[in-house]
OpenMM code with the backbone's topology and positions (N, CA, C; nanometers):
from openmm import Vec3, app, unit

residues = "MET PHE PHE VAL ARG GLY ARG ARG ILE THR TYR VAL ASP ALA VAL ALA ILE TYR ALA LEU GLY SER SER GLU PRO SER ILE HIS PRO SER ALA TYR VAL HIS PRO ASP ALA VAL ILE ILE GLY ASN VAL THR ILE GLY ALA GLN SER SER ILE TRP PRO SER ALA VAL LEU ARG GLY ASP ASP GLY ALA ILE VAL VAL GLY GLU ARG THR SER ILE GLN ASP GLY SER VAL LEU HIS THR THR SER HIS SER PRO THR THR VAL GLY ASN ASP CYS VAL VAL GLY HIS LEU VAL HIS LEU GLU GLY CYS ILE ILE GLU ASP GLU CYS LEU ILE GLY VAL GLY SER ILE VAL LEU HIS ARG VAL ARG VAL GLY THR GLY ALA VAL VAL ALA ALA ASN CYS VAL LEU LEU ASN ASP THR GLU VAL PRO ALA GLY ALA LEU ALA VAL GLY THR PRO ALA VAL ILE LYS GLU GLY ARG ALA ARG LEU SER ASP ILE ARG ASP GLY VAL GLN SER TYR LEU ARG LYS ASN ALA ARG TYR GLN SER GLU LEU ARG ARG LEU ASP".split()
positions = [
    Vec3(0.0846, -0.1177, 0.0000),
    Vec3(0.0000, 0.0000, 0.0000),
    Vec3(0.0888, 0.1236, 0.0000),
    Vec3(0.0485, 0.2275, -0.0744),
    Vec3(0.1183, 0.3551, -0.0726),
    Vec3(0.0185, 0.4635, -0.1045),
    Vec3(0.0636, 0.5863, -0.0934),
    Vec3(-0.0243, 0.7005, -0.1125),
    Vec3(0.0277, 0.7869, -0.2253),
    Vec3(-0.0627, 0.8312, -0.3118),
    Vec3(-0.0309, 0.9282, -0.4152),
    Vec3(-0.1281, 1.0432, -0.3945),
    Vec3(-0.0722, 1.1599, -0.3640),
    Vec3(-0.1539, 1.2785, -0.3339),
    Vec3(-0.2633, 1.2474, -0.2323),
    Vec3(-0.2239, 1.1773, -0.1267),
    Vec3(-0.3151, 1.1488, -0.0179),
    Vec3(-0.4095, 1.0320, -0.0400),
    Vec3(-0.4061, 0.9698, -0.1580),
    Vec3(-0.4934, 0.8561, -0.1845),
    Vec3(-0.4199, 0.7258, -0.1565),
    Vec3(-0.4879, 0.6334, -0.0921),
    Vec3(-0.4284, 0.5032, -0.0629),
    Vec3(-0.4375, 0.4151, -0.1866),
    Vec3(-0.3252, 0.3609, -0.2309),
    Vec3(-0.3194, 0.2730, -0.3466),
    Vec3(-0.2622, 0.1394, -0.3002),
    Vec3(-0.3243, 0.0290, -0.3390),
    Vec3(-0.2747, -0.1027, -0.3021),
    Vec3(-0.2464, -0.1822, -0.4286),
    Vec3(-0.1290, -0.2423, -0.4360),
    Vec3(-0.0917, -0.3297, -0.5466),
    Vec3(-0.0161, -0.4490, -0.4910),
    Vec3(0.0092, -0.5472, -0.5784),
    Vec3(0.0807, -0.6670, -0.5337),
    Vec3(0.2241, -0.6347, -0.4946),
    Vec3(0.2851, -0.5396, -0.5548),
    Vec3(0.4197, -0.4925, -0.5223),
    Vec3(0.4209, -0.3419, -0.5376),
    Vec3(0.5261, -0.2803, -0.4910),
    Vec3(0.5385, -0.1358, -0.5079),
    Vec3(0.5516, -0.1030, -0.6558),
    Vec3(0.4728, -0.0097, -0.7008),
    Vec3(0.4788, 0.0368, -0.8382),
    Vec3(0.5800, 0.1505, -0.8441),
    Vec3(0.6534, 0.1612, -0.9546),
    Vec3(0.7549, 0.2662, -0.9691),
    Vec3(0.6871, 0.3989, -1.0026),
    Vec3(0.6433, 0.4689, -0.8979),
    Vec3(0.5799, 0.5994, -0.9119),
    Vec3(0.6668, 0.6981, -0.8366),
    Vec3(0.7109, 0.8038, -0.9079),
    Vec3(0.8077, 0.8964, -0.8518),
    Vec3(0.7583, 1.0399, -0.8589),
    Vec3(0.7842, 1.1144, -0.7518),
    Vec3(0.7721, 1.2597, -0.7560),
    Vec3(0.9013, 1.3123, -0.8168),
    Vec3(0.8940, 1.4261, -0.8831),
    Vec3(1.0129, 1.4937, -0.9335),
    Vec3(1.0044, 1.6368, -0.8830),
    Vec3(1.0850, 1.6677, -0.7823),
    Vec3(1.0718, 1.7963, -0.7147),
    Vec3(0.9346, 1.8030, -0.6517),
    Vec3(0.8596, 1.9078, -0.6827),
    Vec3(0.7253, 1.9217, -0.6264),
    Vec3(0.6171, 1.8583, -0.7143),
    Vec3(0.6550, 1.8029, -0.8297),
    Vec3(0.5569, 1.7400, -0.9195),
    Vec3(0.5336, 1.5951, -0.8796),
    Vec3(0.4092, 1.5648, -0.8436),
    Vec3(0.3726, 1.4287, -0.8055),
    Vec3(0.2631, 1.3776, -0.8981),
    Vec3(0.2703, 1.2511, -0.9368),
    Vec3(0.1618, 1.1937, -1.0167),
    Vec3(0.0297, 1.1939, -0.9403),
    Vec3(-0.0791, 1.2027, -1.0148),
    Vec3(-0.2134, 1.1910, -0.9594),
    Vec3(-0.2811, 1.0754, -1.0324),
    Vec3(-0.3081, 0.9679, -0.9592),
    Vec3(-0.3611, 0.8456, -1.0185),
    Vec3(-0.4949, 0.8144, -0.9533),
    Vec3(-0.5989, 0.8058, -1.0349),
    Vec3(-0.7315, 0.7754, -0.9808),
    Vec3(-0.7287, 0.6367, -0.9159),
    Vec3(-0.7965, 0.6190, -0.8023),
    Vec3(-0.7936, 0.4894, -0.7329),
    Vec3(-0.8437, 0.3717, -0.8159),
    Vec3(-0.9297, 0.3960, -0.9158),
    Vec3(-0.9788, 0.2846, -0.9978),
    Vec3(-0.8888, 0.2546, -1.1173),
    Vec3(-0.7845, 0.3338, -1.1367),
    Vec3(-0.6894, 0.3069, -1.2454),
    Vec3(-0.5999, 0.1902, -1.2056),
    Vec3(-0.5483, 0.1210, -1.3058),
    Vec3(-0.4547, 0.0116, -1.2815),
    Vec3(-0.3197, 0.0495, -1.3406),
    Vec3(-0.2155, 0.0450, -1.2580),
    Vec3(-0.0782, 0.0664, -1.3048),
    Vec3(-0.0010, -0.0613, -1.2728),
    Vec3(0.0461, -0.1296, -1.3749),
    Vec3(0.1206, -0.2539, -1.3552),
    Vec3(0.2495, -0.2258, -1.2772),
    Vec3(0.2912, -0.3173, -1.1904),
    Vec3(0.4127, -0.2949, -1.1107),
    Vec3(0.5401, -0.2708, -1.1923),
    Vec3(0.5432, -0.3102, -1.3179),
    Vec3(0.6624, -0.2880, -1.4002),
    Vec3(0.6540, -0.1625, -1.4865),
    Vec3(0.5507, -0.0811, -1.4677),
    Vec3(0.5416, 0.0484, -1.5365),
    Vec3(0.6149, 0.1530, -1.4529),
    Vec3(0.6486, 0.2666, -1.5163),
    Vec3(0.7168, 0.3754, -1.4466),
    Vec3(0.6387, 0.5042, -1.4717),
    Vec3(0.6028, 0.5738, -1.3621),
    Vec3(0.5290, 0.6994, -1.3687),
    Vec3(0.6128, 0.8038, -1.2949),
    Vec3(0.6477, 0.9144, -1.3638),
    Vec3(0.7364, 1.0145, -1.3047),
    Vec3(0.6763, 1.1545, -1.3213),
    Vec3(0.6674, 1.2283, -1.2107),
    Vec3(0.6393, 1.3718, -1.2146),
    Vec3(0.4965, 1.4095, -1.2441),
    Vec3(0.4787, 1.5051, -1.3336),
    Vec3(0.3514, 1.5698, -1.3621),
    Vec3(0.2658, 1.4830, -1.4550),
    Vec3(0.2089, 1.3766, -1.3964),
    Vec3(0.1291, 1.2800, -1.4720),
    Vec3(-0.0048, 1.2632, -1.4011),
    Vec3(-0.1137, 1.2686, -1.4778),
    Vec3(-0.2477, 1.2446, -1.4257),
    Vec3(-0.3074, 1.1269, -1.5018),
    Vec3(-0.3607, 1.0303, -1.4270),
    Vec3(-0.4224, 0.9119, -1.4881),
    Vec3(-0.5661, 0.9028, -1.4377),
    Vec3(-0.6612, 0.8991, -1.5324),
    Vec3(-0.8030, 0.9031, -1.4987),
    Vec3(-0.8616, 0.7698, -1.4572),
    Vec3(-0.9870, 0.7746, -1.4184),
    Vec3(-1.0605, 0.6584, -1.3683),
    Vec3(-1.0631, 0.5452, -1.4697),
    Vec3(-1.0433, 0.4239, -1.4201),
    Vec3(-1.0515, 0.2994, -1.4958),
    Vec3(-0.9507, 0.2897, -1.6099),
    Vec3(-0.8532, 0.3776, -1.6133),
    Vec3(-0.7480, 0.3661, -1.7145),
    Vec3(-0.6472, 0.2621, -1.6698),
    Vec3(-0.5660, 0.2156, -1.7641),
    Vec3(-0.4683, 0.1126, -1.7317),
    Vec3(-0.3353, 0.1424, -1.7990),
    Vec3(-0.2280, 0.1193, -1.7215),
    Vec3(-0.0920, 0.1406, -1.7677),
    Vec3(-0.0226, 0.0054, -1.7544),
    Vec3(0.0311, -0.0474, -1.8630),
    Vec3(0.0748, -0.1872, -1.8700),
    Vec3(0.2265, -0.2011, -1.8581),
    Vec3(0.2777, -0.3259, -1.8487),
    Vec3(0.4206, -0.3481, -1.8215),
    Vec3(0.5130, -0.2713, -1.9162),
    Vec3(0.6186, -0.2191, -1.8579),
    Vec3(0.7256, -0.1481, -1.9295),
    Vec3(0.6826, -0.0160, -1.9917),
    Vec3(0.5621, 0.0279, -1.9660),
    Vec3(0.5224, 0.1617, -2.0116),
    Vec3(0.5917, 0.2646, -1.9230),
    Vec3(0.6324, 0.3762, -1.9839),
    Vec3(0.6967, 0.4852, -1.9105),
    Vec3(0.6217, 0.6136, -1.9418),
    Vec3(0.5730, 0.6801, -1.8374),
    Vec3(0.5082, 0.8107, -1.8505),
    Vec3(0.5946, 0.9076, -1.7714),
    Vec3(0.6711, 0.9903, -1.8430),
    Vec3(0.7701, 1.0772, -1.7791),
    Vec3(0.7302, 1.2231, -1.7972),
    Vec3(0.6661, 1.2774, -1.6942),
    Vec3(0.6199, 1.4156, -1.6957),
    Vec3(0.7209, 1.5074, -1.6296),
    Vec3(0.8371, 1.5211, -1.6906),
    Vec3(0.9407, 1.6074, -1.6330),
    Vec3(0.9425, 1.7458, -1.6956),
    Vec3(0.9231, 1.7568, -1.8259),
    Vec3(0.9257, 1.8863, -1.8936),
    Vec3(0.7888, 1.9532, -1.9006),
    Vec3(0.6841, 1.8774, -1.8778),
    Vec3(0.5480, 1.9286, -1.8855),
    Vec3(0.4519, 1.8221, -1.8384),
    Vec3(0.3223, 1.8485, -1.8564),
    Vec3(0.2187, 1.7589, -1.8054),
    Vec3(0.1856, 1.6482, -1.9044),
    Vec3(0.1532, 1.5321, -1.8475),
    Vec3(0.0941, 1.4212, -1.9215),
    Vec3(-0.0402, 1.3943, -1.8566),
    Vec3(-0.1465, 1.3942, -1.9378),
    Vec3(-0.2807, 1.3661, -1.8865),
    Vec3(-0.3382, 1.2503, -1.9670),
    Vec3(-0.3769, 1.1451, -1.8951),
    Vec3(-0.4438, 1.0292, -1.9551),
    Vec3(-0.5863, 1.0309, -1.9018),
    Vec3(-0.6836, 1.0327, -1.9910),
    Vec3(-0.8235, 1.0418, -1.9514),
    Vec3(-0.8759, 0.9147, -1.8875),
    Vec3(-1.0054, 0.8981, -1.8904),
    Vec3(-1.0725, 0.7839, -1.8287),
    Vec3(-1.0871, 0.6695, -1.9291),
    Vec3(-1.0787, 0.5461, -1.8764),
    Vec3(-1.1013, 0.4231, -1.9539),
    Vec3(-1.0052, 0.4107, -2.0723),
    Vec3(-0.8850, 0.4608, -2.0567),
    Vec3(-0.7845, 0.4584, -2.1623),
    Vec3(-0.6752, 0.3599, -2.1242),
    Vec3(-0.6279, 0.2816, -2.2228),
    Vec3(-0.5185, 0.1878, -2.1965),
    Vec3(-0.3910, 0.2366, -2.2643),
    Vec3(-0.2829, 0.2373, -2.1862),
    Vec3(-0.1492, 0.2659, -2.2373),
    Vec3(-0.0762, 0.1327, -2.2277),
    Vec3(-0.0546, 0.0690, -2.3414),
    Vec3(-0.0122, -0.0701, -2.3409),
    Vec3(0.1395, -0.0876, -2.3309),
    Vec3(0.1798, -0.2115, -2.3199),
    Vec3(0.3158, -0.2539, -2.2900),
    Vec3(0.4218, -0.1822, -2.3741),
    Vec3(0.5225, -0.1294, -2.3045),
    Vec3(0.6381, -0.0700, -2.3704),
    Vec3(0.6172, 0.0676, -2.4294),
    Vec3(0.5019, 0.1268, -2.4094),
    Vec3(0.4782, 0.2606, -2.4648),
    Vec3(0.5511, 0.3664, -2.3829),
    Vec3(0.5894, 0.4751, -2.4507),
    Vec3(0.6592, 0.5858, -2.3861),
    Vec3(0.5798, 0.7123, -2.4123),
    Vec3(0.5413, 0.7813, -2.3032),
    Vec3(0.4748, 0.9108, -2.3136),
    Vec3(0.5659, 1.0132, -2.2492),
    Vec3(0.5969, 1.1205, -2.3242),
    Vec3(0.6843, 1.2264, -2.2763),
    Vec3(0.6243, 1.3588, -2.3219),
    Vec3(0.6865, 1.4684, -2.2873),
    Vec3(0.6357, 1.6012, -2.3220),
    Vec3(0.7513, 1.6885, -2.3699),
    Vec3(0.7168, 1.8077, -2.4099),
    Vec3(0.8176, 1.9114, -2.4266),
    Vec3(0.7798, 2.0228, -2.3293),
    Vec3(0.8677, 2.1177, -2.3122),
    Vec3(0.8360, 2.2278, -2.2199),
    Vec3(0.7225, 2.3154, -2.2734),
    Vec3(0.6932, 2.3079, -2.4043),
    Vec3(0.5881, 2.3901, -2.4651),
    Vec3(0.4637, 2.3103, -2.5033),
    Vec3(0.4753, 2.1775, -2.5060),
    Vec3(0.3638, 2.0948, -2.5525),
    Vec3(0.3400, 1.9790, -2.4576),
    Vec3(0.2324, 1.9861, -2.3780),
    Vec3(0.1988, 1.8719, -2.2934),
    Vec3(0.1523, 1.7545, -2.3802),
    Vec3(0.1425, 1.6393, -2.3205),
    Vec3(0.0881, 1.5222, -2.3888),
    Vec3(-0.0449, 1.4894, -2.3241),
    Vec3(-0.1502, 1.4861, -2.4064),
    Vec3(-0.2846, 1.4602, -2.3571),
    Vec3(-0.3440, 1.3446, -2.4362),
    Vec3(-0.3962, 1.2463, -2.3635),
    Vec3(-0.4677, 1.1338, -2.4244),
    Vec3(-0.6074, 1.1358, -2.3648),
    Vec3(-0.7082, 1.1388, -2.4491),
    Vec3(-0.8461, 1.1558, -2.4040),
    Vec3(-0.9063, 1.0334, -2.3383),
    Vec3(-1.0373, 1.0358, -2.3255),
    Vec3(-1.1135, 0.9254, -2.2684),
    Vec3(-1.1362, 0.8175, -2.3739),
    Vec3(-1.1433, 0.6915, -2.3277),
    Vec3(-1.1818, 0.5784, -2.4134),
    Vec3(-1.0874, 0.5600, -2.5313),
    Vec3(-0.9580, 0.5745, -2.5049),
    Vec3(-0.8568, 0.5552, -2.6097),
    Vec3(-0.7821, 0.4244, -2.5880),
    Vec3(-0.7310, 0.3714, -2.6971),
    Vec3(-0.6454, 0.2539, -2.6943),
    Vec3(-0.5113, 0.2955, -2.7530),
    Vec3(-0.4062, 0.2912, -2.6699),
    Vec3(-0.2709, 0.3223, -2.7137),
    Vec3(-0.1958, 0.1897, -2.7143),
    Vec3(-0.1656, 0.1399, -2.8343),
    Vec3(-0.1095, 0.0062, -2.8507),
    Vec3(0.0309, -0.0100, -2.7955),
    Vec3(0.0815, -0.1311, -2.8064),
    Vec3(0.2150, -0.1652, -2.7589),
    Vec3(0.3214, -0.0839, -2.8323),
    Vec3(0.4250, -0.0444, -2.7587),
    Vec3(0.5444, 0.0204, -2.8146),
    Vec3(0.5159, 0.1514, -2.8875),
    Vec3(0.4158, 0.2248, -2.8434),
    Vec3(0.3826, 0.3549, -2.9025),
    Vec3(0.4657, 0.4633, -2.8336),
    Vec3(0.5056, 0.5644, -2.9103),
    Vec3(0.5753, 0.6810, -2.8550),
    Vec3(0.4873, 0.8036, -2.8803),
    Vec3(0.4435, 0.8674, -2.7714),
    Vec3(0.3664, 0.9918, -2.7796),
    Vec3(0.4480, 1.1008, -2.7136),
    Vec3(0.4666, 1.2135, -2.7838),
    Vec3(0.5472, 1.3212, -2.7261),
    Vec3(0.4937, 1.4571, -2.7669),
    Vec3(0.4408, 1.5310, -2.6681),
    Vec3(0.3954, 1.6675, -2.6923),
    Vec3(0.2802, 1.6756, -2.7893),
    Vec3(0.1853, 1.5824, -2.7790),
    Vec3(0.0744, 1.5745, -2.8746),
    Vec3(-0.0590, 1.5669, -2.8018),
    Vec3(-0.1665, 1.5801, -2.8783),
    Vec3(-0.3021, 1.5692, -2.8251),
    Vec3(-0.3731, 1.4571, -2.8980),
    Vec3(-0.4192, 1.3598, -2.8205),
    Vec3(-0.5007, 1.2508, -2.8721),
    Vec3(-0.6396, 1.2734, -2.8129),
    Vec3(-0.7370, 1.3029, -2.8970),
    Vec3(-0.8715, 1.3307, -2.8471),
    Vec3(-0.9414, 1.2007, -2.8077),
    Vec3(-1.0683, 1.2074, -2.7668),
    Vec3(-1.1429, 1.0917, -2.7181),
    Vec3(-1.1635, 0.9862, -2.8268),
    Vec3(-1.1778, 0.8624, -2.7813),
    Vec3(-1.2117, 0.7469, -2.8653),
    Vec3(-1.1188, 0.7311, -2.9857),
    Vec3(-0.9892, 0.7354, -2.9595),
    Vec3(-0.8903, 0.7142, -3.0644),
    Vec3(-0.8182, 0.5826, -3.0418),
    Vec3(-0.7656, 0.5262, -3.1477),
    Vec3(-0.6808, 0.4091, -3.1413),
    Vec3(-0.5469, 0.4456, -3.2033),
    Vec3(-0.4401, 0.4266, -3.1258),
    Vec3(-0.3052, 0.4516, -3.1750),
    Vec3(-0.2395, 0.3141, -3.1873),
    Vec3(-0.2131, 0.2710, -3.3098),
    Vec3(-0.1687, 0.1357, -3.3377),
    Vec3(-0.0273, 0.1053, -3.2907),
    Vec3(0.0000, -0.0225, -3.2772),
    Vec3(0.1276, -0.0751, -3.2294),
    Vec3(0.2450, -0.0094, -3.3022),
    Vec3(0.3439, 0.0349, -3.2245),
    Vec3(0.4683, 0.0869, -3.2803),
    Vec3(0.4609, 0.2243, -3.3430),
    Vec3(0.3510, 0.2939, -3.3263),
    Vec3(0.3373, 0.4267, -3.3873),
    Vec3(0.4151, 0.5321, -3.3098),
    Vec3(0.4502, 0.6390, -3.3807),
    Vec3(0.5193, 0.7530, -3.3215),
    Vec3(0.4371, 0.8775, -3.3540),
    Vec3(0.3979, 0.9497, -3.2486),
    Vec3(0.3164, 1.0707, -3.2641),
    Vec3(0.3931, 1.1835, -3.1972),
    Vec3(0.4374, 1.2811, -3.2773),
    Vec3(0.5325, 1.3815, -3.2304),
    Vec3(0.4685, 1.5157, -3.1959),
    Vec3(0.5518, 1.6139, -3.1775),
    Vec3(0.5174, 1.7454, -3.1220),
    Vec3(0.4054, 1.8155, -3.1972),
    Vec3(0.3108, 1.8661, -3.1165),
    Vec3(0.1995, 1.9489, -3.1632),
    Vec3(0.1066, 1.8760, -3.2609),
    Vec3(0.1134, 1.7447, -3.2661),
    Vec3(0.0185, 1.6679, -3.3473),
    Vec3(-0.1141, 1.6643, -3.2735),
    Vec3(-0.2226, 1.6704, -3.3484),
    Vec3(-0.3575, 1.6539, -3.2925),
    Vec3(-0.4257, 1.5413, -3.3694),
    Vec3(-0.4713, 1.4405, -3.2935),
    Vec3(-0.5460, 1.3289, -3.3515),
    Vec3(-0.6902, 1.3468, -3.3071),
    Vec3(-0.7798, 1.3693, -3.4037),
    Vec3(-0.9189, 1.4027, -3.3742),
    Vec3(-0.9995, 1.2858, -3.3212),
    Vec3(-1.1099, 1.3159, -3.2577),
    Vec3(-1.1992, 1.2172, -3.1972),
    Vec3(-1.2348, 1.1074, -3.2967),
    Vec3(-1.2233, 0.9827, -3.2499),
    Vec3(-1.2622, 0.8684, -3.3321),
    Vec3(-1.1648, 0.8338, -3.4433),
    Vec3(-1.0471, 0.8934, -3.4427),
    Vec3(-0.9482, 0.8637, -3.5480),
    Vec3(-0.8665, 0.7407, -3.5105),
    Vec3(-0.8085, 0.6790, -3.6129),
    Vec3(-0.7204, 0.5636, -3.5949),
    Vec3(-0.5857, 0.5969, -3.6577),
    Vec3(-0.4800, 0.5726, -3.5811),
    Vec3(-0.3434, 0.5824, -3.6312),
    Vec3(-0.2963, 0.4379, -3.6471),
    Vec3(-0.2716, 0.3961, -3.7700),
    Vec3(-0.2385, 0.2559, -3.7985),
    Vec3(-0.1035, 0.2172, -3.7380),
    Vec3(-0.0822, 0.0871, -3.7266),
    Vec3(0.0425, 0.0343, -3.6727),
    Vec3(0.1626, 0.0886, -3.7492),
    Vec3(0.2692, 0.1187, -3.6753),
    Vec3(0.3966, 0.1672, -3.7294),
    Vec3(0.3863, 0.2985, -3.8059),
    Vec3(0.2833, 0.3734, -3.7811),
    Vec3(0.2644, 0.5036, -3.8457),
    Vec3(0.3526, 0.6074, -3.7762),
    Vec3(0.4010, 0.7045, -3.8514),
    Vec3(0.4763, 0.8161, -3.7946),
    Vec3(0.4030, 0.9450, -3.8302),
    Vec3(0.3584, 1.0159, -3.7256),
    Vec3(0.2953, 1.1463, -3.7444),
    Vec3(0.3974, 1.2523, -3.7066),
    Vec3(0.4459, 1.3235, -3.8067),
    Vec3(0.5488, 1.4249, -3.7867),
    Vec3(0.4910, 1.5495, -3.7204),
    Vec3(0.5786, 1.6358, -3.6689),
    Vec3(0.5387, 1.7585, -3.6003),
    Vec3(0.4297, 1.8326, -3.6766),
    Vec3(0.3311, 1.8837, -3.6013),
    Vec3(0.2243, 1.9707, -3.6511),
    Vec3(0.1230, 1.9032, -3.7435),
    Vec3(0.1241, 1.7704, -3.7524),
    Vec3(0.0246, 1.6993, -3.8333),
    Vec3(-0.1104, 1.7042, -3.7641),
    Vec3(-0.2161, 1.7146, -3.8420),
    Vec3(-0.3510, 1.7093, -3.7876),
    Vec3(-0.4257, 1.5945, -3.8540),
    Vec3(-0.4778, 1.5039, -3.7700),
    Vec3(-0.5582, 1.3922, -3.8186),
    Vec3(-0.7035, 1.4258, -3.7846),
    Vec3(-0.7887, 1.4492, -3.8851),
    Vec3(-0.9273, 1.4892, -3.8571),
    Vec3(-1.0052, 1.3795, -3.7842),
    Vec3(-1.1120, 1.4195, -3.7178),
    Vec3(-1.2010, 1.3239, -3.6511),
    Vec3(-1.2444, 1.2171, -3.7501),
    Vec3(-1.2400, 1.0917, -3.7058),
    Vec3(-1.2868, 0.9802, -3.7877),
    Vec3(-1.1934, 0.9375, -3.8993),
    Vec3(-1.0765, 0.9985, -3.9102),
    Vec3(-0.9839, 0.9664, -4.0188),
    Vec3(-0.8933, 0.8494, -3.9792),
    Vec3(-0.8295, 0.7930, -4.0801),
    Vec3(-0.7302, 0.6876, -4.0644),
    Vec3(-0.5971, 0.7427, -4.1124),
    Vec3(-0.4940, 0.7321, -4.0279),
    Vec3(-0.3587, 0.7743, -4.0663),
    Vec3(-0.2752, 0.6485, -4.0859),
    Vec3(-0.2086, 0.6371, -4.2009),
    Vec3(-0.1270, 0.5197, -4.2314),
    Vec3(0.0058, 0.5640, -4.2920),
    Vec3(0.1112, 0.4878, -4.2642),
    Vec3(0.2383, 0.5083, -4.3318),
    Vec3(0.3402, 0.5866, -4.2539),
    Vec3(0.4580, 0.5960, -4.3175),
    Vec3(0.5738, 0.6630, -4.2584),
    Vec3(0.6389, 0.7490, -4.3651),
    Vec3(0.6242, 0.8808, -4.3618),
    Vec3(0.5330, 0.9558, -4.2751),
    Vec3(0.3877, 0.9287, -4.3124),
    Vec3(0.2991, 0.9674, -4.2264),
    Vec3(0.1580, 0.9316, -4.2396),
    Vec3(0.0895, 0.9972, -4.3584),
    Vec3(-0.0022, 0.9208, -4.4154),
    Vec3(-0.0980, 0.9689, -4.5139),
    Vec3(-0.2338, 0.9625, -4.4450),
    Vec3(-0.3132, 1.0675, -4.4572),
    Vec3(-0.4424, 1.0761, -4.3888),
    Vec3(-0.5529, 1.0361, -4.4853),
    Vec3(-0.6399, 0.9435, -4.4392),
    Vec3(-0.7544, 0.8989, -4.5184),
    Vec3(-0.8804, 0.9322, -4.4386),
    Vec3(-0.9450, 1.0409, -4.4762),
    Vec3(-1.0591, 1.0896, -4.3990),
    Vec3(-1.1773, 0.9934, -4.4069),
    Vec3(-1.2473, 0.9820, -4.2923),
    Vec3(-1.3682, 0.9008, -4.2846),
    Vec3(-1.3457, 0.7506, -4.2856),
    Vec3(-1.2230, 0.7040, -4.2709),
    Vec3(-1.1940, 0.5606, -4.2832),
    Vec3(-1.1783, 0.4867, -4.1504),
    Vec3(-1.1787, 0.5574, -4.0389),
    Vec3(-1.1666, 0.4907, -3.9085),
    Vec3(-1.2974, 0.4205, -3.8744),
    Vec3(-1.2867, 0.3078, -3.8027),
    Vec3(-1.4061, 0.2354, -3.7580),
    Vec3(-1.4154, 0.2479, -3.6063),
    Vec3(-1.5126, 0.3267, -3.5606),
    Vec3(-1.5305, 0.3521, -3.4181),
    Vec3(-1.5561, 0.2229, -3.3408),
    Vec3(-1.6200, 0.1257, -3.4032),
    Vec3(-1.6479, -0.0011, -3.3340),
    Vec3(-1.5179, -0.0721, -3.2948),
    Vec3(-1.4140, -0.0621, -3.3756),
    Vec3(-1.2850, -0.1235, -3.3404),
    Vec3(-1.2251, -0.0576, -3.2163),
    Vec3(-1.2362, 0.0743, -3.2098),
    Vec3(-1.1838, 0.1468, -3.0936),
    Vec3(-1.2621, 0.1067, -2.9690),
    Vec3(-1.3929, 0.1053, -2.9782),
    Vec3(-1.4768, 0.0724, -2.8624),
    Vec3(-1.4544, -0.0711, -2.8162),
    Vec3(-1.4335, -0.1647, -2.9097),
    Vec3(-1.4021, -0.3034, -2.8718),
    Vec3(-1.2707, -0.3092, -2.7942),
    Vec3(-1.1702, -0.2337, -2.8383),
    Vec3(-1.0420, -0.2301, -2.7692),
    Vec3(-1.0534, -0.1716, -2.6295),
    Vec3(-1.1326, -0.0647, -2.6149),
    Vec3(-1.1539, -0.0037, -2.4833),
    Vec3(-1.2173, -0.1055, -2.3892),
    Vec3(-1.3224, -0.1734, -2.4342),
    Vec3(-1.3907, -0.2716, -2.3492),
    Vec3(-1.2983, -0.3866, -2.3106),
    Vec3(-1.2170, -0.4316, -2.4031),
    Vec3(-1.1220, -0.5393, -2.3736),
    Vec3(-1.0276, -0.4999, -2.2610),
    Vec3(-0.9774, -0.3774, -2.2656),
    Vec3(-0.8823, -0.3338, -2.1628),
    Vec3(-0.9517, -0.2958, -2.0317),
    Vec3(-1.0777, -0.2604, -2.0335),
    Vec3(-1.1506, -0.2425, -1.9082),
    Vec3(-1.1644, -0.3772, -1.8365),
    Vec3(-1.1909, -0.4841, -1.9133),
    Vec3(-1.1974, -0.6182, -1.8532),
    Vec3(-1.0616, -0.6607, -1.7983),
    Vec3(-0.9546, -0.6334, -1.8742),
    Vec3(-0.8197, -0.6667, -1.8264),
    Vec3(-0.7867, -0.5885, -1.6991),
    Vec3(-0.8227, -0.4595, -1.6948),
    Vec3(-0.7988, -0.3764, -1.5777),
    Vec3(-0.8578, -0.4443, -1.4540),
    Vec3(-0.9851, -0.4824, -1.4605),
    Vec3(-1.0520, -0.5447, -1.3458),
    Vec3(-0.9867, -0.6778, -1.3099),
    Vec3(-0.9537, -0.7575, -1.4104),
    Vec3(-0.8933, -0.8886, -1.3831),
    Vec3(-0.7568, -0.8736, -1.3164),
    Vec3(-0.6735, -0.7866, -1.3687),
    Vec3(-0.5395, -0.7696, -1.3120),
    Vec3(-0.5454, -0.7125, -1.1703),
    Vec3(-0.6371, -0.6202, -1.1454),
    Vec3(-0.6477, -0.5660, -1.0104),
    Vec3(-0.6868, -0.6725, -0.9097),
    Vec3(-0.7669, -0.7698, -0.9519),
    Vec3(-0.8130, -0.8714, -0.8564),
    Vec3(-0.7323, -1.0006, -0.8600),
    Vec3(-0.6661, -1.0333, -0.9713),
    Vec3(-0.6049, -1.1652, -0.9840),
    Vec3(-0.4525, -1.1671, -0.9935),
    Vec3(-0.3893, -1.0561, -1.0266),
    Vec3(-0.2435, -1.0579, -1.0442),
    Vec3(-0.1743, -1.0819, -0.9109),
    Vec3(-0.0839, -1.1765, -0.9072),
    Vec3(-0.0020, -1.2007, -0.7889),
    Vec3(0.1363, -1.2397, -0.8331),
    Vec3(0.2331, -1.1914, -0.7603),
    Vec3(0.3730, -1.2186, -0.7930),
    Vec3(0.4141, -1.3536, -0.7367),
    Vec3(0.4815, -1.4325, -0.8175),
    Vec3(0.5371, -1.5603, -0.7738),
    Vec3(0.6876, -1.5449, -0.7617),
    Vec3(0.7428, -1.5765, -0.6467),
    Vec3(0.8881, -1.5653, -0.6291),
    Vec3(0.9610, -1.6886, -0.6728),
] * unit.nanometer
topology = app.Topology()
chain = topology.addChain("A")
for resn in residues:
    res = topology.addResidue(resn, chain)
    for name in ("N", "CA", "C"):
        topology.addAtom(name, app.Element.getBySymbol(name[0]), res)
């Protein structure tokens, strides 16, 4: 058991959650942070969200905000710049090995495995960023669009909201299961 901003948090082992100077993470009690994830500094994690093994959320240069019911999957890295916070909305799926830095991901988005989303990028509500996609600085992905390729090509109206919602529900079930069933074996 430990406390983050006065809230009691219980996990199977101590989770790597660090203050940096006066910046302390704020993690909703219903969120799940896997013991092998790392949370540093100015990071906010909303209700029922989940942070999975080897994910790193490093809020040293600015704020990182993860909304409600959002999954940040294994090996993902979220960072900021001093001028651009990183914001991930509600009901988002951020796949394995994703890098988000100084960008805005609006609600109900899917960021595919291995994607890189850079400074001042905005991904609109209901958009999908395909696996291994690279969104360069200042790119805008409209609501409901599909971004594919390296660098990304935007295909408006091609995202399927049902795929995003299925992913959100899957990770809400995993969140509940891991909170109740995960135990460390020595």
